[in-house]
KEKE-3310 file (N, C-alpha, C; in steps of 0.2 Angstrom, whole numbers, plus 5000, padded with zeros to 4 digits):
npx = (4950:4942:4933:4924:4918:4912:4903:4895:4889:4882:4872:4865:4860:4853:4844:4846:4845:4843:4854:4865:4865:4869:4882:4889:4889:4896:4908:4912:4914:4925:4935:4935:4940:4953:4960:4959:4965:4979:4982:4982:4969:4963:4958:4947:4939:4936:4928:4916:4911)
npy = (5095:5105:5099:5092:5103:5109:5099:5099:5111:5110:5100:5107:5118:5113:5105:5091:5080:5066:5061:5061:5050:5040:5044:5044:5031:5025:5032:5027:5013:5015:5019:5008:4998:5004:5005:4991:4985:4983:4977:4965:4962:4961:4948:4945:4956:4954:4943:4948:4953)
npz = (4900:4895:4886:4894:4901:4890:4886:4897:4896:4884:4888:4897:4890:4879:4885:4887:4896:4897:4891:4900:4910:4901:4896:4908:4912:4901:4903:4916:4912:4904:4912:4921:4912:4908:4921:4925:4915:4916:4928:4942:4944:4932:4926:4933:4930:4917:4917:4920:4909)
capx = (4944:4937:4928:4919:4914:4908:4898:4890:4885:4877:4867:4861:4857:4848:4840:4847:4847:4843:4861:4869:4867:4873:4889:4892:4890:4902:4914:4914:4917:4931:4939:4936:4945:4960:4963:4959:4969:4986:4983:4980:4962:4960:4954:4940:4935:4934:4922:4910:4908)
capy = (5098:5109:5095:5091:5109:5110:5094:5101:5117:5107:5097:5112:5123:5109:5101:5084:5077:5059:5059:5061:5043:5036:5047:5042:5023:5025:5035:5022:5007:5016:5019:5001:4995:5007:5003:4984:4982:4982:4975:4958:4962:4960:4942:4946:4961:4951:4938:4952:4954)
capz = (4904:4891:4883:4899:4902:4884:4886:4902:4893:4879:4891:4900:4885:4875:4890:4885:4902:4896:4889:4906:4912:4896:4896:4915:4911:4896:4907:4921:4909:4901:4918:4923:4907:4909:4927:4925:4909:4918:4935:4943:4944:4925:4924:4937:4927:4910:4918:4921:4902)
cpx = (4939:4932:4922:4914:4909:4902:4893:4886:4880:4871:4862:4857:4851:4843:4840:4849:4847:4850:4866:4870:4871:4880:4892:4893:4896:4909:4917:4917:4924:4936:4941:4941:4952:4963:4964:4964:4976:4987:4981:4973:4959:4956:4947:4936:4932:4929:4916:4906:4908)
cpy = (5102:5105:5094:5097:5111:5105:5096:5107:5115:5104:5102:5116:5119:5105:5093:5080:5069:5056:5058:5054:5039:5038:5044:5035:5022:5027:5030:5016:5009:5016:5012:4997:4997:5004:4995:4981:4980:4980:4967:4957:4960:4954:4942:4951:4958:4946:4942:4953:4948)
cpz = (4901:4888:4888:4901:4896:4884:4891:4900:4888:4882:4894:4895:4881:4879:4888:4891:4902:4894:4895:4909:4907:4896:4903:4914:4907:4900:4912:4918:4906:4907:4920:4918:4907:4915:4927:4920:4911:4925:4936:4944:4937:4924:4928:4933:4920:4911:4919:4914:4898)
residu = (MET:GLU:PHE:PHE:THR:ASP:LEU:TRP:GLN:PHE:LEU:LYS:GLU:ARG:LYS:LYS:TRP:TRP:LEU:ALA:PRO:ILE:ILE:LEU:VAL:LEU:LEU:LEU:LEU:ALA:ILE:LEU:ILE:VAL:VAL:GLY:GLY:GLY:SER:ALA:VAL:ALA:PRO:PHE:ILE:TYR:THR:LEU:PHE)
# end
C-alpha cells in the first residue's frame, strides 16, 4: 500500500495528472489478466486482444 501512497504524493506534488489515466488503465489490464488467467472466462478475454 505504501507504493500507492507514494505514487499519489508524487502526482500531487509534481502536478503530473496526465499520468493518472495511464496508470489506471495499466492497473485495470493487470487485474483483468490476473483474474482471467485462471478462470473459465480466459478464452473470452484473450479474444479482446
